[in-house]
C-alpha positions as CSV (number, residue, x, y, z in Angstrom):
1,X,92.8,25.0,142.8
2,X,94.6,24.6,139.4
3,X,91.6,26.1,137.7
4,X,91.6,29.1,140.1
5,X,95.3,29.7,139.4
6,X,94.8,29.5,135.7
7,X,91.9,32.0,135.9
8,X,94.0,34.4,138.0
9,X,96.9,34.2,135.5
10,X,94.4,34.8,132.6
11,X,93.0,37.9,134.4
12,X,96.5,39.3,135.1
13,X,97.4,38.7,131.5
14,X,94.3,40.6,130.4
15,X,95.1,43.4,132.7
16,X,98.7,43.6,131.6
17,X,97.5,43.6,128.0
18,X,95.1,46.5,128.7
19,X,97.8,48.5,130.4
20,X,100.1,48.0,127.5
21,X,97.6,49.3,124.9
22,X,98.4,52.5,123.2
23,X,96.3,55.7,123.7
24,X,95.0,56.2,120.2
25,X,94.5,59.8,119.1
26,X,93.0,60.4,115.7
27,X,93.3,63.5,113.5
28,X,92.4,64.5,110.0
29,X,95.0,66.8,108.5
30,X,95.1,67.8,104.9
31,X,98.1,66.2,103.3
32,X,97.2,66.8,99.7
33,X,95.3,69.7,98.0
34,X,95.1,73.4,98.6
35,X,95.5,73.3,102.4
36,X,98.4,70.8,102.5
37,X,101.2,73.3,103.0
38,X,99.4,75.1,105.9
39,X,98.1,72.0,107.5
40,X,101.6,70.4,107.4
41,X,102.7,72.8,110.1
42,X,99.7,71.9,112.2
43,X,100.6,68.2,111.9
44,X,104.2,69.0,112.9
45,X,103.0,70.6,116.1
46,X,101.0,67.5,117.0
47,X,103.8,65.2,116.2
48,X,106.2,67.1,118.4
49,X,103.7,66.9,121.3
50,X,103.3,63.1,120.7
51,X,107.1,62.6,120.8
52,X,107.5,64.6,124.0
53,X,104.6,63.1,125.9
54,X,105.8,59.6,125.0
55,X,109.3,60.4,126.1
56,X,107.8,61.5,129.4
57,X,106.0,58.2,130.0
58,X,103.0,58.6,127.8
59,X,99.4,59.6,128.5
60,X,98.2,58.0,131.8
61,X,101.1,55.5,131.3
62,X,100.0,54.6,127.7
63,X,102.1,55.4,124.7
64,X,100.3,57.8,122.4
65,X,99.7,56.5,118.9
66,X,98.8,59.4,116.6
67,X,96.8,58.2,113.6
68,X,96.4,60.8,110.8
69,X,94.1,60.7,107.8
70,X,94.0,63.0,104.8
71,X,90.8,64.8,103.7
72,X,92.5,66.1,100.5
73,X,91.7,69.7,101.6
74,X,88.0,69.0,101.0
75,X,85.8,69.6,104.0
76,X,83.2,67.2,102.7
77,X,85.6,64.3,103.2
78,X,86.3,65.0,106.8
79,X,83.2,63.2,108.1
80,X,84.1,59.9,106.5
81,X,87.7,60.2,107.5
82,X,86.8,60.7,111.2
83,X,84.2,57.8,111.0
84,X,87.0,55.5,109.8
85,X,89.3,56.7,112.6
86,X,86.6,56.0,115.2
87,X,85.9,52.6,113.8
88,X,89.6,51.9,113.9
89,X,89.8,52.5,117.6
90,X,90.6,56.2,118.0
91,X,89.7,57.2,121.6
92,X,90.2,60.9,121.3
93,X,90.0,63.1,118.2
94,X,91.9,66.3,117.2
95,X,90.0,68.5,114.8
96,X,90.9,69.1,111.2
97,X,92.3,72.3,109.6
98,X,89.6,74.9,109.0
99,X,86.2,75.7,110.4
100,X,84.3,74.2,107.5
101,X,85.9,70.8,107.9
102,X,85.5,71.0,111.7
103,X,81.7,71.6,111.4
104,X,81.5,68.3,109.5
105,X,83.8,66.5,111.9
106,X,81.6,67.5,114.8
107,X,78.7,65.4,113.5
108,X,80.9,62.2,113.7
109,X,82.3,63.1,117.1
110,X,78.9,63.7,118.6
111,X,77.4,60.6,117.0
112,X,80.2,58.4,118.4
113,X,80.5,60.3,121.7
114,X,84.2,60.9,121.2
115,X,85.9,64.0,122.5
116,X,87.2,66.2,119.7
117,X,89.6,69.0,120.4
118,X,88.9,71.8,118.0
119,X,92.4,73.1,117.4
120,X,92.0,74.8,114.0
121,X,88.4,75.8,113.6
122,X,88.2,79.4,115.0
123,X,84.7,80.3,113.7
124,X,81.9,80.7,116.3
125,X,79.7,78.7,114.0
126,X,81.5,75.5,115.1
127,X,80.1,75.9,118.7
128,X,76.9,77.6,117.9
129,X,74.7,74.5,118.6
130,X,76.6,73.7,121.8
131,X,78.1,70.3,121.0
132,X,78.7,68.1,124.0
133,X,82.0,66.5,123.1
134,X,83.8,69.3,121.2
135,X,86.2,71.8,122.9
136,X,87.9,74.7,121.2
137,X,91.7,75.0,121.9
138,X,92.4,78.0,119.6
139,X,91.5,81.7,119.9
140,X,88.1,82.2,118.3
141,X,87.4,84.9,115.7
142,X,85.3,86.7,118.3
143,X,88.4,87.2,120.5
144,X,90.2,89.5,118.0
145,X,88.3,92.5,119.2
146,X,89.1,92.4,122.9
147,X,92.5,93.8,123.0
148,X,92.1,96.5,120.3
149,X,88.9,97.9,121.9
150,X,90.7,98.1,125.3
151,X,93.6,99.9,123.7
152,X,91.3,102.3,121.8
153,X,89.7,103.3,125.1
154,X,93.1,103.7,126.7
155,X,94.1,106.0,123.7
156,X,91.2,108.3,124.4
157,X,89.1,107.3,121.4
158,X,85.5,108.3,121.5
159,X,84.1,107.4,118.0
160,X,85.0,104.0,116.5
161,X,84.8,103.1,112.9
162,X,85.0,99.3,112.3
163,X,85.6,97.9,108.8
164,X,85.2,94.2,107.8
165,X,86.2,92.6,104.6
166,X,83.2,90.8,103.2
167,X,84.4,87.2,104.0
168,X,83.2,84.9,106.7
169,X,86.2,85.3,109.1
170,X,86.5,89.1,108.8
171,X,82.8,89.6,109.1
172,X,82.7,87.5,112.3
173,X,85.6,89.5,113.8
174,X,84.1,92.8,112.8
175,X,80.6,91.9,114.1
176,X,82.1,90.8,117.4
177,X,83.9,94.1,117.7
178,X,80.6,96.0,117.1
179,X,78.9,93.9,119.8
180,X,81.7,94.1,122.3
181,X,82.2,97.9,121.9
182,X,79.1,98.6,123.9
183,X,80.8,97.7,127.2
184,X,83.4,100.4,126.6
185,X,80.9,103.2,126.4
186,X,82.2,104.8,123.2
187,X,80.2,107.8,122.0
188,X,79.7,106.4,118.6
189,X,80.4,103.0,117.0
190,X,79.8,102.2,113.3
191,X,80.4,99.1,111.2
192,X,81.0,99.0,107.4
193,X,81.7,96.0,105.2
194,X,83.8,96.3,102.1
195,X,84.2,93.9,99.1
196,X,87.5,91.9,98.7
197,X,88.1,93.7,95.4
198,X,88.5,97.1,97.2
199,X,91.7,99.0,96.7
200,X,90.5,102.6,97.3
201,X,89.0,103.3,100.7
202,X,88.0,106.9,100.2
203,X,84.2,106.1,100.5
204,X,84.9,104.5,103.9
205,X,87.1,107.4,104.9
206,X,84.2,109.8,104.2
207,X,82.0,107.6,106.4
208,X,84.5,107.7,109.2
209,X,84.9,111.5,108.9
210,X,81.2,112.0,109.0
211,X,81.0,110.5,112.5
212,X,84.3,112.1,113.6
213,X,85.9,108.7,114.1
214,X,89.1,108.8,116.0
215,X,89.8,105.1,115.9
216,X,90.0,103.0,112.7
217,X,89.7,99.3,113.3
218,X,89.8,97.0,110.2
219,X,89.5,93.3,109.8
220,X,90.8,92.0,106.5
221,X,94.0,91.0,104.7
222,X,97.4,92.6,104.5
223,X,96.7,94.1,101.1
224,X,93.5,95.7,102.5
225,X,95.3,97.3,105.4
226,X,98.1,98.6,103.2
227,X,95.6,100.3,100.8
228,X,93.8,101.8,103.8
229,X,97.1,103.4,105.0
230,X,97.7,104.8,101.5
231,X,94.2,106.3,101.5
232,X,94.4,107.8,105.0
233,X,97.9,109.3,104.3
234,X,96.9,110.8,101.0
235,X,94.0,112.6,102.7
236,X,95.8,113.5,105.9
237,X,93.5,111.6,108.2
238,X,95.2,110.9,111.6
239,X,93.2,108.7,114.0
240,X,94.2,108.2,117.6
241,X,94.5,104.5,116.9
242,X,94.9,102.6,113.6
243,X,94.4,98.9,113.6
244,X,94.6,96.6,110.6
245,X,94.3,92.9,111.7
246,X,96.9,91.6,109.3
247,X,99.5,94.3,109.8
248,X,102.0,91.8,111.3
249,X,102.1,90.0,108.0
250,X,105.5,90.9,106.3
251,X,103.5,91.6,103.1
252,X,101.9,94.6,104.8
253,X,105.2,96.3,105.5
254,X,106.5,95.3,102.0
255,X,103.6,97.2,100.4
256,X,103.9,100.5,102.4
257,X,107.4,100.5,104.0
258,X,107.8,103.0,106.8
259,X,104.2,104.1,106.7
260,X,103.5,100.9,108.6
261,X,105.0,102.5,111.8
262,X,102.6,102.7,114.8
263,X,99.9,100.6,113.1
264,X,98.3,97.9,115.3
265,X,97.5,94.4,114.3
266,X,96.9,90.9,115.8
267,X,99.1,87.9,116.2
268,X,97.9,84.6,117.4
269,X,101.4,83.3,118.2
270,X,105.1,84.3,118.0
271,X,108.1,82.1,119.0
272,X,109.2,85.1,121.1
273,X,106.0,85.4,123.2
274,X,106.4,84.8,126.9
275,X,103.6,82.3,127.0
276,X,103.8,79.1,129.1
277,X,106.4,76.7,127.8
278,X,106.9,78.7,124.6
279,X,110.7,79.0,124.8
280,X,111.1,75.2,125.1
281,X,108.5,74.5,122.5
282,X,110.0,76.9,119.9
283,X,113.5,75.5,120.6
284,X,112.4,71.9,120.3
285,X,110.3,72.6,117.1
286,X,113.2,74.4,115.4
287,X,115.6,71.5,116.3
288,X,113.2,68.9,114.9
289,X,111.9,70.6,111.8
290,X,114.7,73.2,111.0
291,X,112.3,76.1,111.0
292,X,110.6,78.3,113.7
293,X,107.0,77.3,114.6
294,X,104.1,79.4,113.4
295,X,100.5,79.7,114.7
296,X,99.3,76.4,113.3
297,X,102.2,74.5,114.8
298,X,101.4,76.1,118.1
299,X,97.7,75.2,117.7
300,X,98.6,71.5,117.2
301,X,100.9,71.5,120.2
302,X,98.5,73.4,122.4
303,X,95.7,70.9,121.7
304,X,98.0,68.1,122.9
305,X,98.9,70.1,126.0
306,X,95.2,70.5,126.9
307,X,94.4,66.9,126.2
308,X,97.2,65.7,128.5
309,X,96.0,68.1,131.3
310,X,92.4,66.9,130.9
311,X,93.4,63.2,130.9
312,X,95.4,63.7,134.1
313,X,92.4,65.3,135.8
314,X,89.9,62.7,134.6
315,X,92.3,59.8,135.2
316,X,91.0,58.2,132.0
317,X,90.3,58.7,128.3
318,X,86.7,57.6,128.8
319,X,84.7,60.2,126.8
320,X,82.2,61.5,129.4
321,X,84.9,61.8,132.2
322,X,87.3,63.5,129.8
323,X,84.5,65.8,128.6
324,X,83.8,66.8,132.2
325,X,87.4,67.6,132.8
326,X,87.7,69.7,129.6
327,X,84.7,71.8,130.7
328,X,86.3,72.6,134.1
329,X,90.0,72.8,133.8
330,X,92.2,75.8,133.1
331,X,95.6,75.2,131.7
332,X,98.4,77.5,130.3
333,X,99.5,76.7,126.8
334,X,101.8,78.3,124.2
335,X,98.6,80.0,122.8
336,X,97.6,81.3,126.2
337,X,95.3,80.1,128.9
338,X,92.8,77.4,128.0
339,X,89.3,77.9,129.5
340,X,86.3,76.6,127.7
341,X,82.6,77.1,128.1
342,X,81.4,73.9,129.7
343,X,78.1,73.9,128.0
344,X,79.2,74.4,124.4
345,X,83.0,74.0,124.3
346,X,83.8,77.5,122.9
347,X,87.1,78.9,123.9
348,X,86.9,81.8,126.5
349,X,90.5,82.2,127.7
350,X,92.8,82.3,124.6
351,X,93.0,85.7,122.8
352,X,95.3,86.9,120.1
353,X,98.0,89.4,121.1
354,X,97.8,93.0,119.8
355,X,101.0,94.1,118.2
356,X,102.3,97.5,117.1
357,X,104.8,98.1,114.4
358,X,107.8,100.0,115.8
359,X,111.0,100.4,113.7
360,X,109.7,97.9,111.2
361,X,109.0,95.2,113.8
362,X,105.7,94.0,115.3
363,X,105.9,93.9,119.1
364,X,103.2,93.0,121.5
365,X,101.5,95.7,123.4
366,X,98.5,93.7,124.7
367,X,97.9,91.7,126.9
368,X,100.3,93.0,129.6
369,X,102.1,89.6,130.3
370,X,103.1,89.5,126.6
371,X,103.8,93.2,126.3
372,X,106.7,92.9,128.9
373,X,106.4,96.5,129.9
374,X,105.9,98.0,126.4
375,X,103.2,100.7,126.2
376,X,101.0,101.6,123.3
377,X,102.7,104.4,121.3
378,X,100.6,107.2,119.9
379,X,99.8,107.3,116.2
380,X,102.1,110.1,114.9
381,X,100.7,112.4,112.2
382,X,102.1,111.7,108.8
383,X,103.8,115.1,108.5
384,X,105.6,114.8,111.8
385,X,107.3,111.4,111.2
386,X,111.0,111.0,110.9
387,X,112.8,108.4,108.7
388,X,113.4,105.2,110.6
389,X,117.1,104.4,110.7
């Protein structure tokens, strides 16, 4: 009898110990090197989520312990850093900053059969081989075309001229736009790539004029977009729609001033967006870190939101059950609605907002829930514009 009681107490003690264990979440975030400044914001978003989920009782009743390692901004170091986190007991992984590092992290996650939330690797290459345990929680590069093509059709455009800066991200966005344009039945669609050293876009303008393009859609940096505006204005070219992906960047307006009016661009996140929980998140982030959150902070926080929702549905952090939940759930986040491809983990629901510069301010015009009743304004000819007061 005594032996039975002793065994029972031992079992209860073991169960109590198991219940008291932390939920260990591992992440590799650049803390030194070239990416440190950008990645710091990503880490702050994760830490805020950790603080809030613990204050609410933890993850499935377990306090979340966030273990962060540094890859020194070198993608090649990400694999060893994740291997060490896994060996140290990390049950779930949050992906590193950047698609290159994420590609390397995937190998470790798959080998160890650990779920990894890809929160900062937007390239489609990350999910090209359909990893089993990796789920994207950030808008992919392929999603940048969706809104602007829909708006181009609404503006009455028939011939689309797509430009892409010759870098991996911009090429992927531009090629996705070319592929997706077919479902809108435009009369003509053409793609041209340009080198990063370009500052005169007259050759591209001649290409656009040759096909009577009435929509100019460009994926590149703020400087590229500004130089395009200068070229088009100088030669009096007035499309029905002008989109430069980085036009929401303050440097775009700084370069061309009021000529930025009516230009469209993309924005992954804004503290003012009416996305789920965003008002509370932006307020809490500003209170904790004394600055408004940016896209990377939102990405870290959204990854935590998705993890918590999947854990609730699975009822465990056991990898295969958590993986099954991540492939089926849909959950609203500050970056939009999470919905992943169950077979490869690529993000299907989150899409960057399309914004239009009006009176010097980028305001959302797509999708409708973020536009809050605002409609796309026509691109006013250069000679008909009035000075913005």
